N, C-alpha and C positions, 0 to 999 in steps of 0.2 A: 973440583973447581969451587972456589968460595964466592958467594954473592953477598953484597952489602944489603943489610935489611932496610926496609922502608923504601925501596925503589919502585914507587907506584906507577911511574910512567914508562918503565922498562928500558930506559936508556943506559942503565948501569951505573949512574952516578950517585944513586942512593938518595936523591933529594925528594923523592915522592912527587905526586902531582900537585903543583902549586895551586891549581884551581880549587882543590879540596879545602884549602885554607881560607877561602873567601867566605865571609859570614852569610852571603846571599847566594851561594853556589847552588846550582840545580843540575841534575843529570840529563834529563830528557828534553831536548830542545822542542819548542812548540807547545808544551803543556802549559796549562793556566792554573792560577789559584787566586783566592781572595787575599788581599794584603792583611797581615797580622796587626798592622798599626793604623790603617785607614780603611774603614768599612766600605767606603765608596770606590776604592781603587781595585782594579783587576790587574793582575800581574801575569806576564808571560815569560817562560824560560827561553832565553835567547842569548846569542853571543854578545858579550860586552865590548867587543872591539879589540880585545886582547887575547882572544883565543879561548876564553872561558865562558861557559854558560852561567848566567846569573838571572835571578828574578828581577824583572824590570816592570815598572808601572806602564801599562800600555793602554789603559782605558779608565776614564773617570765616569762613574755611574751617574753623577750629578748632571753631567753634560749629556750622557746617553739618554737619560730620562727627562730631557727638555728642561735642564737647569732646576730640577726638583731637588731641594736641599735634603730631602729625606731618603733619596735613592741610596741603595746599598748593593754590594756585590752578592750575587746568587748564581752559582755556576749551573744550576738546574734550568735557568732561563736561557733562551736562545741567544740573547745578547749579553748574557752573564750579569745582568742587572735587573733590579726590581724596586718598586716602591711598596713596602709592606702594607698590607691591609690595615686600615684604621689611621694611617698617617696623613697629615695635611702638609702641603708645601708652604702654607701661609703662617706667619707669626700671628698670635692671638691679639685681639684688641686689649690694650691695657687701660684700665679705668682707675684714675686716682679718686679715692673717696675722701673728699675734704670734710673736716669737722665743721659742724654748724655751731656757732657761738652767739648767744644772745646776751647783749649788755642790758641789764635791768638797771636803769639810771635814776638816781634820786634827783628830782627836780623841785624839791620843796623849798620854801622860803629861806630856810636856814642855810641853803647852799649859796646864798648871797654873802654869807660871812666870809671874812678873809681866811684862806687856808693857812693853818699854822699860826694864826693871829696876825698874818701879814696883810698886804693890801690887795693881793690877787684873790678874787672870789673863788670859793670852792668849785662853783660851776664852771668858771672859766678854766681852771686847772684841769677839771675832768674833761671838758670839751677838747682842750688842746691835746690831751693824752689820747683820747679816742680818735682824734684827727690823725695823730702820728701813727698810731697802731693800724688804723684803717688803711693808710697808704702802704704800710709795710707788709700786711698780711692779706690784703684783698685777693691776691692771686692764689692763695693756698688755703683760705678759710672762707666759709660762708658767714659773713658778719651781719648782725642786725641789732636793733635797739628798741627797747620798750621803756617808755617814760612813766614815772609815777610822781605826781598826778599828771594827767594828760594836758589839762588846760591851766592857764594862769588866771582865769575868771574866778573871782572870789566865791561865786555861788557853785563852782565846780571843783573846789579845791581837793576833793577826795575821789574824784572820778578817774578811772583808768580804763582806756579803751580795751576792748577784747582783742583787737588786732594791733600788733606792734606798729609803731610809727615807721619803722624801717624793717620790713621783712628780710631775714637773712638771705644773702646771695653772694656768689663770687663776684669779684671786681665791683664791689659795692661801696667803695670809699666815697665817691661823690654823693650817692644817695644817703649815705650814713651821716655826713656832716650837714647835708641840706635838710634832713628829716628831723633833726633835733635843734633846739634853740641855739642861736649863735653864741659865741664865747662871751660877748658883752651884753647878752640879754639878761634882764632882771627877772630871774625865775621866781616863782611864787607858788604857794600851795601848802597843803598838809603833807604828811608822809605815809600815804597808804601803801606801804611796802609789801604787805601781805597780798593785797589785791594785785599789785603789779607783778609780784612773783608768780602767783597762781595763773594769771592771764598769760604770762610768758611761757610757763611750762605747758599749759594747755595747748597753746599754739604750736609749740615744738612737737608735741606728741601727735598732733593732728596733721602736721605738714612735713615731718622728716621721717623717712623710712625706718622701720624697726631694725635695729642693728647698726645703723649708721651712727658714727660718733657725734655726740652733741653735748653741749655744756652751757651753764648759765654763769655769768659773772654778775653778782648781786652787789650793788654799791649802796651805801647808806651813811648818813652822818649823825643820826640820832635815833630817838625812840619811834616806834610805830605809832600811827594815829588812826589806823583803820577803825579801831574800837570806839573812837570818839566821833564817828561820822554822824551819829544821830544827836549829838549834843552840839550846842553852839560853841561855847568855850573859846571863841576866837577863831574857830576853824571854818566857819561859814558853811556847815554841812546840813543845817536844819532842813533846807529845801530839797535835800537829796536823800531823804529817808529811804526811799525805795531802792534807788541806784546804789546807795552805800549800805544797804540793809545788812543786818547781822548774819554772820556765819556761825555755824554750830560751835559752841565753846567760847564765844566772845563774852567778855565782861565789859560792858560799855562804861561802867563807873570807874573801875581802876585802870582799864586799858593797858594792863601790863601782863600779869602772869598767864591768864588764859590765852590772850592774844599771842604772846611769845611762844607758848607751847604749841599753839595751832600752826604757826608758821614753821616752827622747828619740825613738827610732824610732816608737814607738806614737803619740806626740803629733804627730810629723811626718806620719805616714800619715793621721791624721785630717784634718789641714789640707789636704794635697795631694790628697785624694780628690775625685772629681767632685762628691760631695755633702759639701762641706767642713764640718768642725767646727773652728773656731778655738779655741785654748786660751789663756786669760789666766792667767799664772802669778803668784801673789801670795805673797810671802814675808813671814813674821811673825818679826821679830827673827832674821833669818838670819845665822849666823856667817860670817865671811869665808872660812872653810875650805870652805864649801859654796856660795859665791857662783857659782863657775864652773859647777857642776852646774845651779843654778837658772837661770843665763843660757842654758845649753844648752836647757833645757826651754822657756824663754820664746821663744827664737828659733825653735825647731821649731814652736811653736804658731801662728806667723804673725802675731801681734799683740803684739809686744814693746813694752815701755815705751820712750819716746823720750828720756828723760833719765836719765843716770847708768847704773844697771844695766838689763839687758834685762827682768828680772822687776820686778814692782811691789813695791818694798820698803817695809815699814811697821814702825814702832817705837812706835806709839801708836794708841789707838782712833780719834782724830781723823784720823790718816793713813790708817788702814784704811777709814774712812768715805769720805774724799776719793777714794781710789783706786778703790774698788768703785763709788762713785757715778759717777765718770767712765766706768768701763767700761760700766755699764748704760745711761748716757745715750747712749753711742756705739752700743750694740746696739739701741736703740729704732729700729725700722724705719719706713719710710714706704711700705710696700708694701701694695697692696690687690688683691684678686681680684675679677673681674667674673663674676657668675653666668651670664651669656650673652655671647657675642661680639657686638659691634655690627654691624649690616648694612653700615654705611659707616664703617670705622675712623677715617677722617679727619674725620668729622662728629660729634664727641663733645665734650660740654661737661663739664668737671671743675671743681668748686668745693669749696673748703674754708672753712668758716665764712662762707659766702655770698659769698666772693671767687672770681671765675673766674680760671683759670690757663691759659696757652697750652700747646699740645703742642710739645715740644722733642725733642732726641735724647739718648741716653745720654751722649754726649760733652759735650753742654751741661750735663747734670746733674753730671758730674764737675767742672765749672767753677763749680758752685753757682748756675747760672742758674735763675730762678724758672719753674716749670712742671711738666710731667709727660711721661712717655714710656712706651711699652709695653715693660716688662721681660720679659714673656712675651707672644708674639704675640697681640694682640687679647683676651687674657683676664687679663693681669696688668699693673697700673699701678704705677709708682714715682713718688712725688711728690718734687720737688726744690726747693732754695732756700727761699724764703719759704713755699711751699706745704707743704714738709716741716716747717718750724718751726711753722707754724700747726696742722698735723695732730698733732704731738707734744704741743702745748699743750692739746689737748682732753682732758677727763676720760675720755671714751671715744672713741678715734680713729675718725673716719669721714669720708667725703667724699660729696658729691652728684654723681652722674654721670647725664647725660642723653644718649641717642642721638638723632641727627637724621638725616633723609633728606638725600640730596645736594641741596644748595641750600637746606637748611633752616636 
């Protein structure tokens, strides 16, 4: 007698057992296994309603372990589920680290001149731009202002307070515009820019944590006058000999070379320090006579302009707005801090606006690859590419971070 091959069910028709063709077929009803595609799912071999045994999800370990999102299947446990040691069911606190930006603003008498030779005073144009940017960036940056000189009093024309008029803080727009002279105020005084710069950088180092991003935007429309503080020469500094006293390297007669090099060195030291403070140098109607000095300051600051002059040259309120806007756009960081370190640093999910992003390297980030990497081992994350763009676009920058257990 001849039998057809492949007749697995013994009925003689040669069709084999159709259950064996099912991808999730199982032989022994009642046995259990962990799902190959979902670590939290427990599967049981049971009838699928069509006479075939198949693996079916019968238990969700997340629910078994009291809605713990880190629960996984483990058949050695009585309930076939566990929360691996070292895992937490809570998402970490995500801390955005906003950059601290100090505007060092020229309030000298020459700032009353019309910007670009027009009728709008340079100070009014600068005030309006600071006002606009304060509204735009107050939620994402700690903005502050330091004036030089501090007072309009003729006898105090070279004095700069050691504490900024507006200490940097988040949501600081109102304080920012209230703490500096109004747009229509007739500003007056000398140009003690070196003193103003030094005081601002000293304050930043004393009040902003090491490693937190910080920067100075240094504005000026002419030559420094710190070195003339002991001379009358129309600057009204004679009575302030002690307060305006000489710094090492000053030449009070020429008030140029030594003074410029001293400020240049101070700017360079800030940038090259391990806790770097870059300085953006913004010129307002700068005469060609002083362009070389301004270029020196800008190059020393580490973030020079890439077109034309090294400093950011402006001759209108619109140009001033464009340059400062670009600077602040570039300073907006994509750095977040994690309240606790993940138990498994490679099993972390990072989402921005509901979109998940992959873990990459710092080198990838430099190439604008979409994703994130640990900028500080296991506690600081930097977002890159599209993730960074999406982060900056949020009214209040934030990201959703979830820690998983290995295999989760």
